C-alpha positions in Angstrom: 22.3 30.1 32.4 20.1 27.1 31.5 17.9 27.4 28.5 15.8 24.3 29.3 15.5 22.5 32.7 14.1 19.0 32.7 12.9 17.8 36.1 12.6 14.0 36.6 10.2 12.5 39.1 11.8 9.7 41.0 9.4 7.0 42.3 8.2 4.8 39.4 9.5 7.3 36.9 13.3 7.4 37.1 13.6 4.5 39.7 11.4 1.5 40.5 9.9 0.7 43.8 13.2 -0.7 45.0 14.9 2.6 44.2 16.8 1.1 41.3 17.2 2.1 37.6 15.5 -0.2 35.2 18.3 0.0 32.7 22.1 -0.5 33.2 23.5 2.5 35.0 26.0 3.3 32.1 23.1 3.6 29.7 21.4 6.2 31.9 24.7 8.1 32.5 25.3 8.2 28.7 21.8 9.6 28.2 22.5 12.4 30.7 25.7 13.2 28.9 23.9 13.5 25.6 21.1 15.6 27.1 23.6 18.0 28.6 25.5 18.2 25.3 22.2 19.2 23.7 21.7 22.1 26.2 19.4 20.4 28.6 19.9 20.8 32.4 18.5 17.5 33.9 17.5 17.6 37.6 15.0 16.0 39.9 11.5 16.6 41.3 10.4 14.5 44.2 8.9 14.2 47.7 12.2 12.6 48.7 14.6 14.6 50.9 17.4 16.5 49.1 20.3 14.6 50.7 18.7 11.2 49.8 18.1 12.4 46.2 21.8 13.4 45.9 22.9 10.0 47.3 20.6 8.1 45.0 21.5 9.8 41.7 24.9 11.3 42.0 26.6 8.1 40.9 24.8 8.5 37.5 25.8 12.1 37.0 22.6 14.1 37.7 23.9 17.6 38.0 20.9 19.8 37.5 18.5 21.6 40.0 16.5 19.7 42.5 13.0 20.3 43.8 12.7 18.1 46.9 10.2 17.4 49.6 7.2 18.1 47.4 8.5 21.5 46.5 9.4 22.6 50.0 13.2 22.4 49.4 14.9 23.8 46.2 18.6 23.9 45.2 20.4 25.0 42.0 22.4 21.8 41.9 23.3 18.9 44.1 26.3 20.8 45.4 24.6 24.1 46.2 23.0 25.1 49.5 19.3 24.2 49.8 16.6 26.9 50.1 13.2 26.5 51.8 10.3 27.5 49.6 8.1 27.3 52.7 10.3 28.5 55.6 7.7 27.7 58.4 7.8 24.0 57.3 11.1 23.6 59.1 9.0 23.3 62.3 7.7 20.0 61.0 11.2 18.7 60.7 11.8 19.7 64.4 9.2 17.0 65.4 11.7 14.2 64.4 13.6 13.9 67.7 10.4 14.3 69.7 8.8 11.5 67.9 11.8 9.2 68.4 11.7 10.0 72.2 8.0 9.3 72.4 8.3 6.0 70.7 11.2 4.9 72.8 9.3 5.6 76.0 6.1 3.8 75.0 4.8 2.2 78.2 3.9 -1.0 76.4 7.3 -1.2 74.6 5.5 -1.7 71.3 8.0 0.2 69.2 11.5 -0.3 67.7 13.0 2.8 66.2 15.7 3.8 63.8 16.8 6.8 61.8 17.7 6.6 58.1 16.4 7.1 54.6 15.3 5.1 51.6 18.8 3.8 51.0 19.0 2.5 54.6 15.5 0.9 54.5 16.3 -2.5 53.1 19.2 -3.2 55.6 17.1 -1.9 58.4 14.2 -4.2 57.5 16.6 -7.2 57.3 18.0 -6.4 60.8 14.7 -6.2 62.6 14.7 -8.7 65.5 12.0 -11.4 66.0 12.3 -11.6 69.8 11.3 -9.1 72.4 7.9 -7.4 73.0 8.0 -4.9 70.1 5.5 -5.4 67.4 5.9 -2.2 65.4 9.1 -0.9 63.8 9.5 2.8 62.8 12.3 4.1 60.7 12.2 8.0 60.9 13.7 9.8 58.0 16.7 11.7 59.3 17.2 14.0 56.3 14.0 16.0 55.9 14.3 19.8 56.2 10.7 20.9 55.6 8.6 17.9 56.5 8.5 14.8 58.7 8.2 11.2 57.6 8.7 7.6 58.7 8.4 4.1 57.4 6.5 1.5 59.5 6.6 -2.3 59.6 4.5 -4.6 61.7 5.6 -7.9 63.1 3.5 -10.8 61.9 4.6 -14.1 63.5 8.2 -14.7 62.3 8.3 -11.8 59.8 8.1 -8.0 59.5 6.0 -6.5 56.8 4.0 -3.4 55.8 0.9 -3.3 58.0 -1.8 -0.6 58.0 -2.7 -1.1 61.7 1.0 -0.6 62.6 1.2 2.5 60.3 -1.8 4.1 62.0 -0.4 3.3 65.5 2.8 5.2 64.6 0.8 8.1 63.1 -1.2 8.3 66.3 2.1 8.8 68.3 2.9 11.9 66.2 -0.5 13.6 66.6 -0.1 15.0 70.1 3.4 16.3 69.3 2.2 18.1 66.2 -0.7 19.8 68.0 1.9 22.1 69.7 2.5 23.7 66.2 -1.0 25.2 66.1 -2.3 26.2 62.7 0.7 24.7 60.9 -0.4 21.3 62.2 -4.2 21.7 61.9 -3.8 22.6 58.2 -1.1 20.1 57.4 -1.1 17.7 54.4 -0.8 14.0 55.3 0.4 11.4 52.8 -0.5 8.0 54.4 0.7 5.4 52.0 0.1 1.7 53.0 1.7 0.5 49.7 5.1 1.8 50.8 4.3 1.6 54.5 5.2 5.3 54.9 3.6 8.5 56.3 4.8 11.9 55.2 3.5 15.2 56.7 3.9 18.5 54.8 2.8 22.1 55.5 -0.4 23.2 53.8 1.4 25.6 51.5 4.0 23.0 50.3 3.4 22.2 46.6 5.5 21.1 43.7 4.2 24.2 41.9 5.6 26.4 44.7 9.0 24.8 44.3 9.0 25.3 40.6 8.1 29.0 41.1 11.1 29.3 43.4 13.3 27.5 40.8 12.3 30.1 38.2 13.7 32.9 40.4 17.0 31.0 40.5 17.0 30.4 36.7 15.1 33.4 35.1 14.1 32.8 31.5 14.7 29.1 31.5 11.9 26.8 30.2 10.9 23.9 32.4 9.8 20.4 31.4 8.6 17.9 34.0 8.6 14.1 33.6 6.4 11.9 35.7 4.0 9.0 36.1 0.9 10.2 37.9 -1.5 13.1 38.2 0.3 14.2 41.4 3.2 15.1 39.2 1.1 17.6 37.2 1.2 21.2 38.1 -1.2 23.7 36.7 1.3 26.1 35.1 1.0 27.0 31.4 4.8 27.6 31.3 5.6 24.1 32.3 5.4 21.3 29.7 4.7 17.8 31.0 5.9 14.4 29.8 4.9 10.9 30.8 6.8 7.6 31.0 5.2 4.6 29.5 4.0 3.2 32.8 2.2 6.4 33.8 -1.4 6.5 34.8 -3.9 7.1 31.9 -5.3 10.3 33.3 -1.8 11.8 33.5 -0.9 10.6 30.0 -3.9 12.5 28.6 -2.5 15.8 29.8 1.0 15.4 28.7 2.7 16.8 25.5 4.5 13.5 24.9 4.2 10.0 26.2 7.1 7.5 26.1 6.5 4.0 24.8 8.7 2.5 27.4 8.4 2.5 31.2 10.4 4.1 34.0 14.2 4.8 33.3 13.9 3.6 29.7 11.0 6.0 29.2 13.0 8.9 30.8 15.8 8.2 28.3 13.2 8.2 25.4 11.8 11.6 26.6 15.3 13.1 26.9 16.0 12.0 23.3 12.7 13.6 22.2 13.7 16.9 24.0 17.1 16.9 22.4 15.6 17.0 18.9 
């Protein structure tokens, strides 16, 4: 049984915006080994789907529990079966094939579509064609179990790039499909993020705090530390201790028990060393 669980946020905490470590991979892998030897169980906490988190981090040796999809999906380890903290949220994932079908039959042929995840995104972007009538490209995440999401790029002359108008056009295509879900849809949470060119839709009940509560039932008696970079990584739970990487937002740093001097992956390693002592 784990005495202490350490949950690492992913975006701009463990990995940069290109989903890469900011230190050499062997350095991070060695830090994980030291942490485990000191009795820490290091896992992940992210809005990213479980399967993508496993693919992103398994090469480095992350073997602890995972809280994925903003707390909607929880698992004891990367090799265990996932559990839904919000069972009704599976209906949101069911919208994926319907959205793909709707985009493919757009009467104006505005949309190009694909299915993938964050790891597939760069290659998908590079392969977008510059001929044909399509002006909006949509990559639907194929791995979500308790939410629905997609990346959007707009064609601007001879290039494809993030574009708010294109993002909103894709979101508008999802709206009539979601209405069939009734209250689950009318009370949904929408993360519309032009910086990443992505939209993520969660059930109203989905929260990182709910995922952590579910994790406690899987690991009774374990203490939980959470490492992040922004206020959205904070949960109002007196039994959870928060830590900030060096690049974290000032309002998040003020609430944390310890703030690393270094950013992202280096900051994570610094925090793990602090927790080992």
